[in-house]
N, C-alpha and C positions, 0 to 999 in steps of 0.2 A: 698199429692205426696211426695214420699220418696226422701231423699237427702243423699249425701255422700260427704266426703272431697275431694277437687281437689288439687293435687300436681303438680307443674311445677318446674323443676330444669334444669338450663343451666350449664354444667360443662365446665370450661375453663382453660386456662393457667393463671398464676398469674395476677390478676387484679391490676390496679394502686391503692395503698393503701390509698392515700388521697381522692379518689373518691368512694371508695368501699361502704361506708355506704349510700351515696347518691344514688349510683346505685341500691343497695339493696331495698331501700325504694321506689324508682321509679319503679323498676320491680314488686314489690308487688302492688302497687297502680295502675300500668297499667293493670295488669291482672284483678283486682277487678273491675276497671272502665269498662272494655270490657264486662265482664260477667254481670255486672249490667245493661249495656246498652242493653244487649240481654235479660234481664228478667230471667237470670238463677240463680240468688242469692236467696236462700230460706230465710225464716224468721230467725231472729237471726244468720245470717251468720257471722263468724268471720274471721279475716286475721291474718296470722303469717308470718313475713318476715324472711328469712335466708340469710346470706351473709358471705362468707369466702374468703380467697385469691383465691380459684379456683372454686367458685360457686356462682350463684345467684338463689335463689329459693323463692318460696311462697306456702303456703298451705291456702286454703280458705274453711272453714267449711260450711256445709249445702248448696252445690251446686246441683242444679236440673239437671236431665238427659235431660229434656225438659221444656221449658218455657210454662206457661199456655197460652191458645189461647187468641188472642187479638181481642177486639171488634173494628171494623173499620167503619168509615163513611167518605168516600172520595167524595168531591164535584167534579163532572165531568164536566158539562156544562149546560148552560140554556136549559130549556125544548124546546124552539123554535128551538134551533140548534140540539137538540137530536132527534127529529122526523122529518119524512119527510112529504110530502103533504098528504099522506094517513094515517098518524098517526103512521106508523111503525118506527122502529129504523133507523135513518139516517146513512149514510156512515161514518160520523164523529164520532158518538156514537160507531159504530161497530169497527172502528179503535182503539178507545180509550180503549174499553173493551178487544179486542184481545191483546193489549199491557200488560194487567194485567192478561191474561190467563182466562178471563171470557167472551169470545165471545159468549158462549152459551146463556147469558142473553139477547142477541139482539133478540132471537126468542120470539115470543109472547109478544113483548114489551108493557107495562112495567111490566107485571105480572109474569115473569118467576122467578124461584128460583132454583139455582144450587149450590150444595155443601155448603149449609149454607149461600149463598150470594144472595142478591136480589137487585133491583133497587128501589129507593124511590124518589117520586116527593115531593118537599117541597119548600115553599117560604123563601127567605132570608129577606124578608121585602120589597124588590123592585121587584122581579121577581120570577118566578117558576124555580127551578133548579133540575137537575137529580143527586142523590147521589148513590153511591155504598156502601151498608151496609152489615154487617154480621160478621163472625169471621174469623180471620187468624190463621193458626197454629203457635204456638210459635216455636222459634228456638230451635234446639236440641244441646246439649253440643258436641256431635260427630261432628256436622257440623261446630260449632263455635269455637272449641278449637284452630284450626289452625289460625284463625283470631285474636284470643285473643293473641296468641304468636307473630304473625307478628306485630300487632298494638303496642304491649308492646316494642318489640325491636326497632321499628322504632322511638319511643319517648324517649328512654333512654337518660339521659344527659351525653353522652360520651364525655370526655375531649378532646381525640384525636383518630380518627378512624384508625385502622390498616388494611392494605390490606395483605391478605395471600392466599396461594394456598391450595385447598382442597386435600383430599387423592389421587384423580385421577391424581394430578400433572398438571392439565390443568385449572380447574375452579377456579376462584378467589372469595374470600368472603371479606366482610367488616365488621368488628366488633371491639370493644375495645380490644380484645385479641382473639387468635384462640380458637375456641370452639371444644370441643371433645365429648360431651355427652348431650342428651336431655331426660329428664324423664318427662312423662305426664300421670298421673294416676288419675282416678275417683274411690275413694275407692280402691278395689284390681284390677280394670279393667285398661288396658293400653289403652289410646286413641291414634288414628292415627294422627300424625302431623310430619312436617319436617321443618327444618331451618338450614341455614348455612351448608348445605350438610349432616345433621344429621337427623336420623329417630328416632322417639320417642320409648322409652323402659322403662323398670322398673329397670334398672341397674344404680347405682350410684358408686362413687369411693371414697376410704378412704384417709387417710393421705399418702402423697407421699412416706414416708419411714417406717412409723410405723403401718399403717392400711392396711386392705384388699383392694386389687386393684378393685375387682368387688364385689358389694354388692347388692344382689337381695332384692328389697322392696316388701313385700307381701301386704302391704296396706299403703295407703297415710298417715294414722294416726300414723304409726310407723316410719316415715321417720327420725327424729332426734334421736330416741332411737337406731335405727339400727346404725346410723352413730357413735354414742357415743361408743356403744359396740363393733362394729367390725372395724370401720373406724378410731378410735381415732381422731375424729373431733367433735368439738363443733360448730354446725352450727348457733346458735343464736348469733348475734353480741353483744347484750347487756349482755347476760350471759357470753360470753367469756371475755368481758371487765371486768366484775365483778370478774371473776376468776383471771385475771391478777392483778387487784387492791388489792384483798384480800391477794394474795401471796406477792405483793410488800410491803404492809403495815405490814404483819407479819414478813417479813424478815427484814425490817427496824427497827421494834420494837425490835426484837431479838438482834440488833446490837446497840441498845440505840441511834438510829438515826431517822431522818425524811426525808420525800420526798420533804419538802417544802410546800409552799402554793398549794391548789388544782388548782388554775388557772395557776400556773407555769408549770404543767405537764399534763393538761388536754388534750391538742392537741396531745402531744407525746403518750399518753395513747390510744387515738383514732387511731393513725397511727399504732402503734404496734399491736393493736387489728386486724387491717387489714392486718397484715403480718403473723400472726400465725393461726393455726387451732387447735392446742393442746397445750396451753401455759404452760411453767414451768419456774419459776424465780430462777436465781442463783446469788450468791454474788461473785463479783470479786474486785480486788484492783490494784492500781498503786503505784509506789514509792512516798514517802512522799515528796521528793525534788521537785516534780512538784508543790506542793502547794505554792511555791514561786511565781508562776505566777498568776496574778489576777484571782480570781475564776470565774468570768464572762466568761473568755476566755475558761477555761476548761470545764465549764458547757456547753457552747455553742458547742464546738467541740464534746463532748460526745453526747449530744442531736441530734445535726444536722447531723453529719457524721456517728455516730454509733448506734443511737436510744437507748442509755443507759440511766438509770435513776440515776442521782447523789444523794448522801446522804449528809445530813447536821447534825451538832451537835446541842446541845440545843440553842446555840447562833447564829445559822443560818450560821456558818462557814462550808465551804466544807471539807468533809472527803476524805481520799484517798481510800474509798470504794465506789463501785457503783453496781447497780443491772442491770442484763440483763434479757430479756424475750426471751427464746429459744423455737423453734418450735419442739424441741426434748426432750424426757424423757428416756434417756439411764440408765442402771443399774449404770454405772460408768460416771459421768458427768465431770471428771477432764480435759478431753480433750477439752470440750466445754469451761470450765472456763479458762484454760491456753490459749486456742486459742484466746478468746476475750481480755484477758490481753495483749497477744502479739500484737494484732491488734491496740489497743488503744494507745499503748506506743509511736509509731512514730507520731501520731496525737498530743499528748501532747508535745512531743519533739519539733515539729514544732511550737506550740503555744509559748514554752519558747524561742525558737530561735527568733521568731518575736518580742516578748516582749524585750528581752535583746538587740537586734539589734536596735529596735526603740528608746530605751532610750539613745542611743549614740548620737542622735541628738536632741537638745532642740526644743520644740514646736515653740518657737519664730523664730528659724532658719528655720522652715518649712514653715513659712508665705509666703516668696517669691515664693515657689513651687505652691501656689495657683493660681499664674498668669497663670499657664498651665492647670488649670482645669476649663472647661466651666461650667458657671452656667445657662445662658440662652443666646441664640444667639443675643437677643435684649437688654440684660441687662449685658452682659459682663462676666467676669470670677469670680471665687470664690474669687481671689485677690481683685478685685474691689469692690466685695460684702462685704468683712469683713471690708473694709475702710468705706463703708457706715454704717454697723453695729456698728462699733466702735463709730462713731460720733452720731449716734441715740441713742445708749445705754447711752452715756454720758449725752445727753439731758433728757432722760427719768429718769435717776438717779437722776438728779437735781430736776425733778418734784416730785419724790416719796421720796426725802431725803435719797437717798443712795449715796455711795461713787463714785463720778463721775470718778475719775482717775482708780479705780479698775474696773468699768463697762467698760470703754473704753479698758482697758488692756484685760479683759476677752473676749470681743466681738472680739478683734483682734485675739485672740488665739482659738476661738471657733470652728473654721473649720480646724484648723491646723493639726488635726489627720487624715484628709482625705487621705493624701499621705502616711500614715504609712503602713507597711507590715501587721500589725494585722487587720486594718480596710479594707485593700484591700482583705484579706482573708475572713473577716467576717464583712461585711458592717453593720450588726446589731449592732456592738459594737462602732459605731461612737458616740462620746460624752462620753461614758464610758471610752474608752481609753484615751480621751482627759484629763479626770480627773486624771487618774493615771499618765500620762506623765507630766502634769502640776504640780502635787504634787511632782514628782521626781525631777522636774526642781527647786523646791523650791518656786514656786508661792504662793501667799497668799491663805489660805483655801476657802474663798469665791470666789476667781477667778477660782480655780480648780473646785469647786462645779458648778459654772456657765457653765464651759466647757461642763459639762454633762447635767445640768438641763436646759439649754436654749431650748432644745428640748421639754420640759414638758409644758403642759399635751400632750401626744402623741396620746391618744385615750380616748374615753368616760370612765370616772371613774379613770383616771390615776391621780397620785398625782401631785400637783402644785410644781413649783420651790420654794426654800426657799426665805424668804423675802429679800430685799435689792439687793445687786449686781445680784445674779441669776435671780431674777424677772425682773430687769431692762434689762438684756440681752435677757431673754426669750421674753419679750414684743417687744424688738427691732427685734428680728429674725422673729416674726410672722408679725409684722407690715411692716417691709421691704419687706417680701414676698408678703403680701397683696396688699400694695400700688404699688410696682413695677410691679406686673403682672396686676393689674387693670389699671395702667398708660399705658400699651402697649395693653390694651384691650383684656386680656386673662381671664377675669372673667368667672365663670362656666356658662354653658348654659344647662337647662333641668337637666338631671341626670348625666351629664358629668362633672367631676371635676378632671382633671388629675393632678393638682398641689395641690390637698387636701386643698383648700382655705377655704372650709367650716370648716374643722377641725381647721385650723389656727384661723379663726374668732371666733370659739367657745372657743378656748384656750384664746384668748384676753379677751372675756367675762368672763370666769371663773376666770382668774387671777384678773381682776379688781373688780369683785363682791365678790369672796370668800376671797380675801385678803383685802377687804375694802379699796381700794386705792382711795382716793379723788382727782383724776385727770381727767380733762375733756377729753372726747373722741375726741372732735374736736381738742384740743391742740396736742393730740398724732398723729392724722392723718395729721395735718399740718406740724408737725415736720418731720414726715416720707415723706411727700409730697415734702418738700424742697430738698430731695435727688434725686428727679426724675423730676426736672423742665426740664431737657434737653430731657427727654424720653417722657413725657406726652404732652408737648407743650401747645397749647391753650385749649386742652380738659381736662387738668389735674384737674382743678377745678370741672368739670362736673363728671369726674371719681371718685374724692374723695367723691363727694356727693352720687354716686351710692354705693361706698364702705361703706359709713356710714349707708346706707339703709340696705346693705348686712349684716353687723355686727348687726344692730338692729334686723334683722329677726332672727339671730341665738339667740339673747337675748330672743326674744319672745318664741322660741321653748324651750330654757333653762328653762324659768320660768314656761312654761306648764309642763315640765318634773318634776318640783318641786311640781306639784299638784295644781297650781293656774289656775283658770278659765279664758277663752278668754277675757271676758269683764273686769275682774280684771287686767289682763295684760295690755289691752289697755288703761285702765284709768290711769296708772302710766307712759305709754310711750307716752306722748304727746310732743308737740314741745319744751317744756321748759326743757326737759331732757338734762343734761349737763354731770354729772359723773354717773357711773353705780353702785357705791358702795351703794347708797341709796335704790336701787331697792328692795332687800329682805325685809327691814324694812317697806317700803312703801306698798309693796304687802300684808304683814302680817297685817298691819293697815287696809287696804281696805277689806281684807277678814273678819276681826273682826267687822268692821263697817257694813258690809253686813249682818251680824247676828242680828243686832239690830232691834227691831220692828219698829223703825222710819226710817230705812234705805231705804226702798222702796219709802216712800212718799218723803223723802228729796232728793233722787237721781232723781225722776220724777220732783220735783220742780227745781232742779238744771238744768235739761234738759230744762225746760221751760224758766228758766232765761237766759240760753245760747241762745235759739232761739230769745228771745225778744231783748237781747243786740246785737246779730248779725244784726238783722233788723235795729235796731237803728243806729248801726255803718255804715251800708250800706247806710242809709238815711242821714248820717252825722248829726244825732241828737246831741244836746248838752248833755253831761252827767256830770252835775255839782251839788254838794250838796250846793245849794245856799240859802236855808231857812229852817225853821222848818217844820216838817211833818204837814200835814193838817188832815189826817185821824187818828183815834185812833189806828186802826190796823198798819198803816204805822209807827207811833210813837212807838208802842209796839215792832215791829220787830227791829227798829233801837236801841231802848234801850236794847233789849235782846242780839243783836249782840255786842254792846258796853260792856255789862256786861260780855260776854264770852271772849271777845278778849284778855284781860291781862293774864289770866290764860292759855288760849289756846296757845297764843304766847310763853309763858314759856315753855309749854310742847314741842312745835315744836322746840325750840332752844335747848332743852336738847336731842332731837332725839326720844322723845316718840311720835311717829307718830300715834300709836294706840290710846293713850289717847287724842291726838289732835282731831282726827276725832270723837271720842266718845263724846267729849265736845259739839259737835254741834247737838247732839241728842235733847238737850233742845230747839232748834230752831223749832222743828216740829210744835208746836201748833201756835206760832206767824207767821211762814211761811204760814201754811194752812189758817189762818185768814187773812193774807195780801192778798192772791190771791181770797179768797172768797169776800172780801169787798173793794178792792182798784182797781181802773182803773188806770193802770200804764200809758197808753198812753192818759193821760188827754189832753183836748184841750188847757189849759194853758200851754205854753212852759216851763215856769219856775217851775211849779209843775211837769210837765213830767220830766224835766231834774233832779229834786230832787229824784224822784223815781226811775229813771234809775240809778242815782248814788247809791242809796241804794241797788238795785240789783247788780250793779257792785261790790260793797264792800262785799256783801254777797257771790257772786261767787268767788271773790279773796280770801276771808277767807277760804271757805269751800274747795277750790281746790288747796290749797298750797302743799297738799300731793299727790293728784291725781284728775284727772277730773272725778268727781262723776257723771256727766251726762252720762258717757259711761256705767254706771251700770243700767241705766233705760232701761227697756224692750221696 
């Protein structure tokens, strides 16, 4: 059966740029899914998505004009119900057949055959049933094209629906933006369909200013070629993005500059790709005097307000040149360049004004203003909060051997940039501006750094705060948030986490683990909990317990992301866990131990020992090493354990957890022999107590690093 490519394009007014790529992908996927469901996709069919500011389109290769016939076998009803007393078709069967247009099969029941369909009597294992069998004609593309369009548009992830009037001035339509054209072609044939007051045709439209208004598509396969040649439109999102990127990189290189890290401009590149149909990059500049303003402010205003690409020198310092992506390619681009330079100048002037004005008031003098900023209606203002932060940061600084006075000072100032003009205009700069203003006020370098870094890590993969004062304030900020909100029972539920508490908890985990801070998690929680005794009431202790479990759950996920197996993670996260800094070393040791040929046997033995001791403890059995071993295998195990202990303990004290666990590989033979030849639960209580004591000592020695019984399958 022959196939041809199918093209569907919906031509619209400018679509929301941040949603364009998602809309384009969903449009293509929706059409493909609809055709596949109707059996209209041929073998090796392909899909190509197109998305520009003014169109969503898809071309699917190898689409059939009609789907192949389908074999049908429909279970109708029990034979006893399908026939009447004379053996002819019953009224119930006639009604059922009429509903599917097969009423003629009721004649000469059950032997009639009409249009390739017939009735079949077959047992389902319990009773005889009547089935309708045969072939049903496949769907035709001409019939199903309309439903493909309707189903696709109905499921588009539209961020906000727009109501607008159609050309008749009366009828209203609902879509993301007003639509003005519908193309629907199968090869060179136009298929009939309508939507949003539009009727399908083979006419598309080029660039608003530089392309042909009406472009006739002679074949679906030539869609993008015609748009490029006559429309000055690059319809493929990825190709258009690459066009922009290559031009940006070439311009930057010619200026001896860089665009910064790929991550820093990736989102902007996607957004700009959604704003232009035929991109051209130009170089612009601003006055050097604006470089006296912190570069983060200039970068943000250029990116956020103007969609410009800042340029940096080899040292990462902002240059007074920037790149713009225009949707125009005139012979003389001077007006575009000067126009954009003129537009950006007031924005930069505003940033300079905010910065200079803010510096006139010291951060310390802004702290009282925080009393007017609500933090949470149950937890008070930001003014009350920074008092808590200051106290907690001092406590944590003592725990991690940082400067207590500086930590308290930094925490007090940490939120003082919130009332500034700059942060009011650009909330993304909170913390960053705190560092600049603290430095301008003459605060100590680590105090200024903490004003910015107490938010770190802000997202997965973000850098950690510097050691010392910034780390103390960062931990205080996260723990105060976690404990405070848990105290008033605002913990996350399901996938809802409005206060980003999972992110805060993961930040605590990363700081403690990656900075190797030997401080107990419970001590940190208790210190933070003391700040909220008036808020949590009698339930605070319970809520702190829930928070501890919540943080440990983030720790489990963190360890799994590092590549450790679930059993390995569970083995180190037992009830004896105090500080988190030992976790990576212990996990590595467990992973290396699991590679040993003796590991499986020793883990299984460890699990067996754990079960024996648990039952003995539940039965309140005496576990006392009160006499010499009676059995040779018992003595051999005791001697082997005693022989290993000194060197193993030395390895443990030095932090060589891998070496410590590997040293117990030598116990495989005596452990196996012990369980093969020794009855632990001997009738003689003294003998039994002695053997239980041996197993207790074995468990305690082997499980100092991790609970190896968790590795047993």
